N, C-alpha and C positions, 0 to 999 in steps of 0.2 A: 582463540578460543581451544584449537585442537592441542596446543600445546600445554594448556590448563590441563584437559582432558587427560594427557599423557602422564602430567603428576599425579592426577587421581588413580591412573592405572598402576602407578608405581607404590601409591599407598594402600592398593589392595581392593577400594572400591567396587563396588558390583556393577554391571552393564545399567541393570534398570534404576540405581539412585543416581548414575550418572546422567542418563537419560532424562530424568526428571528435572534434575539442577539446571541443565543445560537448553532443557525445553525440546531436545530432538526425540527421534526414535531410538528404540533400544537397538534395531537393527543397524542405524548409522555408528552408533557406540561400537558394536560388535565388528563393523568395517573399519572404522579406525582404530580398534585393538588389532586386527589382523594385519593392517599396512604398519602399525608401529613394530609388530612382531617382524614382520617381513623385510620393511624398510628402513628401520629405525627412526627417529624424529623427521628425517627428510620424507619418509612414508606419510608424514601426516600434514604435509603441506599442501595447499590448495593447489589444485589444477586448474582452477579458474572454472568460469560457468559451463554447466554439462552441456548447453544448447547455445548454439550461434543467435545473436541478436537478430530480432525480426525486422526491425528497423535500423537503418544506418543512424550515426549522429547528425548526418545531413538531412535524411528523412525524417527524423525526430524535430529538428530545427524547422522543415517546412511543416511541419504538423503544427508547430507552435504558433506559427506566421497564421496558418489556417484557423486554429481555436481563436487566436486574436481578432479575427473578423467577427468572430460571434456566430450563434445559429441561424440567425435571420439571414445572413450571407449564404448559407447551406440548404436554406429551404424550411427551417423549420420555424414554427410560429412564435416562439416566445425565446427569451434569452437565458436559457438554462442548459448548460452543457451536462449532458448525463454520459455514464459510460456507454450506455447502449448507442447513443449518438456519435460519441467518439469512435466507437467498434466501425460504426458505419460509415464514417468520414474516412477512417482509414482504409476501410476496403475499396471504397469509391477512388480514393486518391492514390493509392498504392498497391492496391490489387494484393494486399496479405491479409490473409483471414487471421482474426483475433477472437478470442473468447471475449467476454465480458471480465471476466477475473484476469485475463490475461492485459487488458486495457488496463484496470487497476493497478497491477503489479508495474506494469510500463510506466505509468504516469508517477507511480509513488516513487519508484527507482530514479526518476528524472527529477523529484523534487517538487511534484504537484500535490498541493494537500486535498485532502478528502474533505469535502464540505457539504453540509445539509442545508438547505435553503431555510430559513425562518418563515414560518407560514403566518401571516396576520390576516384579520379578516378585512375586507376591502371597506366595509362601513366602519372600522374603527375609526374612533374620535379620540386623539391622544390627551386632549385636552380634559375631556371628562373622565379619562383612566386616571389622569394625575390628581384631579380634584377628588375622586372617590379614593385614592390611596391616602391622602391629605385628611379626608374625615373618618376614614375605617381604621387606617394602620396604626394610630396610636392607641387605638381602644384595643387593638389585638395583641398589641406588646404588653398592655399593662395587666 
């Protein structure tokens, strides 16, 4: 991405335009422009993450095993993992503080999808719903 930005610099595009197109801050574009001037294209190469990983690969593998046991095994009364619960589990197990947003980033970075539970009424009668659809839906389409 940064090398594409370098091409945009050469074309004379402004910082704001580049920032909008690449969905970054103007400040980042200014920093990249300065790095290009000072170090050439090598100055634009990524230096890696700005902070150390808070959980090692081994610790994250342990976390995945714990998540696999389910929330009931860790004292919660239902089978839903929430970011807040994962945050609590990480704190209890590894004594590493995380924010809810930090847990979200950690899970996403490691390939865990974000899912919203489907809410259904307890008293839902799927047969009655299908019957209603058969009766009403042809009328709605017409």
